[in-house]
N, C-alpha and C positions, 0 to 999 in steps of 0.2 A: 503494499499500500504506500509506504513512504517513498520507495524507489519508483513506483508508478506515478506518484504525484510529481516527483522530480522530472521524469521523462515527459509527462504531459506539459509541465511548465516550460521545459526546454523546447518542446515541439511548438507550443503556442508562441513562445518568444521568437522562434525562427520564422514562423508564418507571419507574424506581425512585422518583423524586420523586412522580410521580402516584400510584403504588401506595401509598406510605407515607401519603399524605394522604387516600386513599379510605377511607371507612368499610367495615367488613366487612359489615354488614347494618343495615337500618333496622327498628325494631320498637318497640312499646310495652312498657314494663316493667310489665306488668299480670298476669303469670303465665299467660297464654294461649298456646297453640301452642308449648309447651316441647318437644314431641315430635310426630312425625307421627301421624296417625290410624292405629291399628293394629287389625287384625282378620283374620278368615278370610272368604274369598269363595268362592262356589261356581263361579266362572268357570272353565271348562275342566275340570270335574270328570270328564268323560267320557274323558279321556286319548286323544282322537282328534280331530284338527283337522277331520276330515270329518264329524263327528257332527251338526252343525247347531245343537245347543244342549246345555246342561249336562244331565247325567243324575243329578243329586243326588236324594236322597230325605229325608224327614223323619228317618229313622234316621241317615243320614249327617250331617245338619246337627246333630242333637242329640249324636252321638258327638264331632264336632269341637268343639262348645261345652263339653262335659264334659271333654274332653282339655285344652282351654285352661284350664279351672279346676284340674284335678288336677295339671297339670305346672307350675303357677305363672305361666303366661303372662298370665292375667288380672290378677294382682297386679302385673305389670310393665307394664300399660297396654294389653294386647290385649283391648279391650272390645267389639268389634263382630263380629257375625255377619251377613254380607250375602248375600242371595239374588239371584243374577243372574236368569237366565230359566228356571231349572229348576222353579220352583213353579207357574208359570202354566198355566191351562187357558183355552180360548177364552172371551171375554166372554159374559156372559149376554145372549142375543139380545134379550130383551124389555126389560131394564133397562140394559144396557150396563155392568153392574158387573164388576169383576175377580173371577175365581174361581181357586181353587187346584186343582191336579191331585189328585183324590180317590184315585188309585191310589198316587201317590208321597207324598202328604201326607194320610193317612187321618184324622188328628185335625183337620186344617185349620189347625194352628198349630204353630210351633216356639218360641213364647214360653215363658218360665218357666225358662230356663237361666241366668238372672242375667247376661245379656249385653244390650248395646244392639242393637236389631234394625233392619236396614235392608233395603229392597227396591229 
């Protein structure tokens, strides 16, 4: 017991010494990455894990972007609107180009909501 107490005290002392000397984080003091990337993503918008893919629409994406503007989230750094797999339509067979789903995204774009856009 006394020998065990001495070992525990020595171990605790070593841990505290190492922790006190360890830096909290390494980084450049250049103003970048001061907060995480913030935004809204369409992932799992179908509310059903068995649905196979997201069920978002152009209207839903624009409503989310507008809400982020109106409730002040955008001013707090919520800058991104990311589309997961809800927008895609099968590739054009002759060109291989990506296409949007014309039923869910009739205008073909959700740009113009003053957010950065990611796919």
